[in-house]
N, C-alpha and C positions, 0 to 999 in steps of 0.2 A: 628292118621290119619291126613294126610295133606288134607286141603280143599283149593281149588282155588276160588277166588272171582273175577268175571269179571265185570268191570264197563265201560260202553260206555260214554265217556266224551263229551257230546254234549251240556251241559248247561252252559259252561264257567268254568274258573279256580276256581272261588270262590265256586261254588257248588261241584266241584270234590274234592277240598281240604277239605271242610267240611265233605263230605261223607267219604273220606279215613281217615281223622283224627279221626272221631268218631269210625271207625272200629278198628283202631290201639289201641285206648284207651280202647275199650271194649274187645279186644281179650285176654288180659292178656298173658298167656303162650301158647296159642293155636297156632298150626302150620298152619299159613295162608300164601297163596301166593296171593297178590293183583295185578291184571292186569288192567291198565287203557288204553283204546283204544280211539284214537282221529279220527275224520273223519266226514263224511257228515251226518247230522241229518235226512235226508230223508231215510236213510238205516240203522236205528238203529239196527235192528235184525242182518243184515249181519255184521255190525261192532262188535256186541257182539259175533257173531260166530267166527270171526277172533281171538278174545281173548280166546274163548273156545278151539280152536284148538291149542293154545299155552300153555294151562294150563297143569300142571303136577300133580294135585291133584287126589286123588281117588274119590273125589266128586267135582263137579264144580257148584258153585252158581253164579247166575246173579243178580246184584243189580243195580237198577236205580240210577243215580247220584243225583237225587233230593230226595232220601230217606235216612233215617238214620237207621242203624241197632241197635239192642239192645243185651246185653249179652245173653239173652234167645235165640234170633235168631241164634247167633253164636254157642251156645251150640247145638241147634236143628239141624243145617245143618251138624254137625259132627256125629249125632246119628240117624237121621231119617232112617228107614228101608224101602226104596222104590226105584224103578228104577228112578223115577222122582217125584218131589213134588213141591207144590206151597203154598203160604199162603195169608194172607190178607194185606191190606194197610190201616193203621190207620192215622188219622190227627194228626199232631204234635200240642202240646199246644200253640206253638208260631205263628200259622197261623193267618194272618189278614183277613179282609173281602175278598179281592181279592184271597188270598190263598185258602179260603174256596170255592169260586166260581170255581176255577180251580179243586180243590180236588173233589167236588161233581160231576162236569161235567165229569170227567175222571174216578173216582174210586168209585163212590157210589155202584156199583155192586160188588166190592170186599172189601167193608168196613167191619169191624168186626160187629157182630160176624159171623164166618163161621163154618160149621159143619165138623168135622173130617171124612174122608172117601175118597172113590175113586172120582176122578174128573169125572163129568158127561158130561161136555161140555168145549170147549177150553176157553171160556170167563171167566171161574173160575180160570184160571192160568195166572195171569199177567206176562208179559215178563220181568218185572223189579224185580220180586221176585220169582225166580224159581230155583230149584236145580236138577241137572242131575247126575246120577252115571256114572263112566267111562265106564261101560259095555254098557250102552245105547248109549253113544257118539261114542263108537267103532262100533256100528251096524247101526247108522242112520246118514245121512247127509242131510242138507236142500237143496231144489232146489234154484236156483238163484232168483226166484220170491217169495220165502217163506217170510212170516211174522211169528212172534211168534205164532199167532193164527193158521195159516195154518199148521205150523210145529207141534204144540201140537195136533192139530186135527188128523194128521197122526199117531202120537204116540199112541193116545187113540184108534183110529180105529184098530191099529195093536195089541192091547191088552197089551201094556206096563203098568206096575203097576204104575199109576200116581195118587198120593195121594194129598189131600188137608189137611193142618194141621193148627190148631189154633195157635200153638206155633211159626209158621213161620210168625210172624207179624213184619212188618217194618213200619216206620212212614214217611208220605209225609211231608217233612220239608222245602222245598225250592221251592216256586212257582216263575215262571218267571215273569218279569214285564208285564204290560198290553200290550204295543205295541209289545213286543217280542213274547208274547203268541198268540196274534192275527195273527201275521205273520206266526208263526209256525203252528197254526191250519189251516190257509188258505192253506199253501203250502202242508201240509200232505193231506188235503182234496182234493186238486187239483190232487194229484197223484192218490188217490182213484177214482176220477171222470174220469181220463184218462184211468184207467183200466176198468171202468164200462160202458163207452160209453153212448149212447142215453138213456138207462134206468135210469141213474142218473139224466138226465134233467127232466124226467117225475116226479120223486119223490122229486126233490129239493124244491119245494114250501112247502112241508109238513115237511121237515126235522127239522126246529126249534121246531115244535110242538112234533115231535117224540123224539127229544133229551130231551125236558122238561118232556115228559111223562115217558121216561125210567128212568130218575133220580128220579122222583116222585115215581115211582113204587118200585125202589130199597130202598129208604129211608123209605117208608111206610111199605114195607115188612120186613125190619129189625127193624122198630120202633125206629130208632135213627136219630138224626140230622134233625128232621122235621122242627124245628124252623129255623135252619141254611138254610135249603132248601128254605123256604118261603122268607127269606131275600135275598137269592142269585138268586131266580127265574128269575128276569129281566136280570141279567148278563148271566145266563145259556141260556136263550132264545136268547140273542145277540150272544153268541158263536154258537148256532145252525144256526143263519143267516150267520155267517162267514163260517161255515162248508158247508152250502148250496151253498154259492157263490163260494167257492173253488171247490166243486164237479162239479158245473155247468161249471166253467172255464176249468176244466180238461176235461170234456166231449166234450166241444166245440173245444178244442185244438187237439183232435184226428184227424188224417188225414182221409179224406173221401175216401171210396173205389168206 
């Protein structure tokens, strides 16, 4: 069975080369089609979807360019029996302090362990580690404003067999630099704020505390990485401030009616 793997190359050539190189080494004799799409990092989902539309495989996997796949992941994407599936994102052993801060702030809720079974909510299905069958892709098209979360929400609401699998585990291996990530987080948050309007201004002062609480809840619930979280808490709070600033700037930039 042919499997297509779509990678949105938004993190630079080095990250993409590392991601694709590891894929090719792990694939052995597997029939893979690897598609790397370049474009605007503010529209990662739409960039990935362009690649999905070009894919020729019976199954299409989406892999984030900062992740590294394992032989087990490659085997599983060819064998999983579901219309759509997603897995967890583990920390690579090579992560430094800043890498851990980025990892926990973004992926604590999808860190291992996860429980095999139907996906109950979209946030369980990270956009950079997801698998679609060709039959689902033939029936569903995203709206222009869709993100991976909103698209997955529509699939789940429609009764698509969307599974979560422990074996679909990839590793977060390539954290962006400090200034690069701050800019990225600000501009993505600004877009969220521009979509949310005045409501975002009201909640912005609380956002750093909300971000910290969500990460704390995730690591405590899984009983993993608690020491790492305590060490990274000041940086995670800072990222919450950046997110609040971005959402506020976006809300203020909306044209008044």
